[in-house]
N, C-alpha and C positions, 0 to 999 in steps of 0.2 A: 504494499499497500504505502509506505514513503519511498520508496526505490524509484530512481529515477532513469533508473535501466528500462528500457519498454517493451524489453523482449523478455523480461524476466532474469532472473539472479545470474543464469553461465548461457543465456543462448547468446548465440553469436550470427550475425548474417551466414546465409549460405554462399559455400565455394562451388564455382564451376570450374571443373578438370577440366584444363584444354590438354589434349594429345599432342604427349611432344611432338613426331611426326610431322603438327600443323608449323610447327616453329623451324622446321630444316628449310633447307634451300639448297642447292647445288649450285654455285657462283658458273653464271655465262661466263664462256670463254675465257673459260680460268687456265692459266697456267699447270695449276698443280694437279686437280683434278679432274676426272670425266665421271658423269654419274651412269650406270648401269640400269640402277632399278632401285627404288626409294630407299633400299637397307642395305645398297650395294654401291661402290665405287670404284674407282681404278686412277690410283695412282700417275701422273704424267710421269714422272722423273725416273721410276723404278718400274711400274707395268706392273706392281703389288695389287695384291685386290686391298679393298678396304669394305670389311663386312662389319655391320652393329646395328644394334636398334635404334641407337642415338646414333645418325650414321654420322656429325658433328662433331660428337666424342670421338668418336670413333678413328676419324680423320685426322682429328688434333694429336689423340693415342699414334697415331701413325706417324707421324711427321716428327711428332717429340722422341721417337726410337730408332725411327730411322732418318730422316734429313733434318737435325734438328736446328741448321745452319735457315732452312728453309721457314720454319716454324711461324714465328712473326709476322711477315709475309704473307702466310697462307692464313693464318689468322683472321688481321686484317680481310683481304679477299673473302673469307667463309661470312664475316661476320657484316660488312656490307650487305654483302645473300641473304642471310637472314632477316637487317632492318629491313630490308628493304620488302619483303614478304611478309613481314608480321604487320611493318606500318601502312602497306600498301604505297608505299613512295611518300610516305610526306616526312621521313625521319631518312636522315647518314651518316653515316660515321665521316668525322673532318681528321680525325687523327683516332689513334688506339685510344687513346682515355677521352676523348671530348665527341661529342654529336650534339646535332644540328636541328629544331625542328622547323620544318619549312613553313608549317602552316602559324607559329606563332612569332617564326624568327630567332628563336631564344636559343642559345646554346647551353648547356649540360658538359659538366665533370663528371666521369664516372670512379666511382670506390676503386677500380682495377682496370688494369687494361682489358679491351674486349669484354665487359660486363652489361649486357642488355638491358640487367635490371631498371636502372633509372629509365632506361628508354620507353620497356612496359609500361611501367608505372605510371610515364607520364603520359602516356595515348590511352589507358585504361582509363586516368581523371579526368585528362583534357579532350582528346579525340578519340571517346570508344565508338567511334560510327567510321575512323578511318584504319579500327583495327579489321581482316577478315573473320579472323577466328573468334570475334565477339558479335558479327549481325545477327541479328532477332536476338539475341537475348536478353539485352533491357526492357522487352516487355514481357518475361518471367517472374 
């Protein structure tokens, strides 16, 4: 009766689970990887197969073990493609630790290089209509 929480003592708003595959994207015209299927890429440097359920993590793991000198460039290319897909083109990487929202014309520093959490949080709060994965979820 005196509680300020409208949902009860321990109630929280429901979370929507997003499949990791919705946030994966093969870089177009990449000099590092080529997609074979959704969970199978091929390394263009050593022609090795990269197989993983979350393919971007598998690609990073492959490059960290096999091509450590090219890891940062590959990660930048990969994260640019992923951010392009998640934001439907309204955000882009300016630098490994800096993203720019093209709708707000604002730049945001990242906590860690290539960590897109801040970009996704900005999109969910300010521009949910720009995120293909959340299209149609706001009226639930």
